C-alpha positions in Angstrom: 93.4 93.8 93.5 92.7 90.7 95.6 92.2 91.3 99.3 94.6 89.9 101.7 93.0 88.0 104.6 95.5 87.0 107.3 96.6 83.4 106.8 94.7 82.9 103.6 96.6 81.4 100.7 97.4 83.9 97.8 96.9 82.8 94.3 97.8 84.6 91.1 94.9 86.5 89.5 96.3 85.0 86.2 96.3 81.4 87.5 93.6 80.4 85.0 95.5 81.8 82.0 97.2 78.8 80.4 99.8 81.0 78.8 100.9 82.3 82.2 100.9 79.1 84.3 104.5 78.1 83.6 105.8 81.7 84.2 103.8 82.0 87.4 105.3 78.7 88.5 108.8 80.0 87.9 108.1 83.2 89.7 106.8 81.2 92.7 109.8 79.0 92.7 112.1 82.0 92.9 110.2 83.6 95.9 112.1 81.8 98.6 115.4 83.0 97.3 114.2 86.6 97.1 112.8 86.3 100.6 116.2 85.1 101.9 117.9 87.9 100.1 115.7 90.6 101.6 115.7 89.1 105.1 119.5 88.8 105.0 119.9 92.3 103.7 117.7 93.6 106.5 119.6 91.6 109.1 122.9 92.9 107.8 121.6 96.5 107.6 122.2 96.7 103.8 119.5 99.3 103.0 120.4 99.4 99.3 119.9 95.7 98.9 116.6 95.8 100.8 115.5 98.5 98.4 116.7 96.6 95.3 114.9 93.4 96.2 111.8 95.2 97.1 111.9 97.2 93.9 112.3 94.0 91.8 109.4 92.4 93.6 107.3 95.5 93.2 107.8 95.5 89.5 107.3 91.8 88.9 104.4 91.0 91.2 101.7 92.7 89.1 102.8 91.0 85.9 102.4 87.6 87.5 99.0 88.4 89.0 100.0 89.2 92.6 99.2 92.9 93.0 98.9 92.6 96.8 102.6 91.5 97.0 103.5 94.4 94.7 101.9 96.9 97.0 103.7 95.4 100.1 107.0 95.5 98.2 106.3 99.1 97.2 105.8 100.1 100.8 109.2 98.6 101.7 110.9 100.3 98.8 109.3 103.6 99.6 110.2 103.3 103.3 113.9 102.7 102.4 113.9 105.6 99.9 112.4 107.9 102.7 115.3 107.1 105.1 117.6 110.1 105.7 120.7 108.1 104.7 121.5 104.5 103.7 123.2 104.1 107.1 120.0 105.0 109.0 118.3 102.5 111.3 116.2 100.0 109.3 113.9 99.4 112.2 111.1 101.4 110.5 111.5 99.1 107.5 111.4 95.8 109.4 107.6 95.6 109.9 107.1 96.2 106.1 109.6 93.4 105.3 107.9 91.1 107.7 104.5 91.8 106.1 106.0 91.2 102.6 107.6 88.0 103.7 104.4 86.7 105.3 102.5 87.5 102.1 105.1 85.8 99.9 105.0 82.7 102.1 101.3 82.4 101.6 101.6 82.3 97.8 100.4 79.0 96.3 100.0 77.7 92.7 
């Protein structure tokens, strides 16, 4: 897994695979929409939607060569799952979502 140095751009571990370049590009193009979805769900306190988007990212990130993102998404998903109820305060999840969003914004081709 690639280390995550604060502020450093994140590149796919599969970036040099010509068969993956187009797919990685599509994944990167979709990231802003996914970030909006998770931030909006957090702001509107929709725990199930936060968990769903985090789960989707967790599953996809490794396949596109971004295991660091997958780990961060997994932390968010696990934190939501650990909540006592879907109506519980999402404050404990906020830091994880912010970390995930920061990492995703550092992704480059």
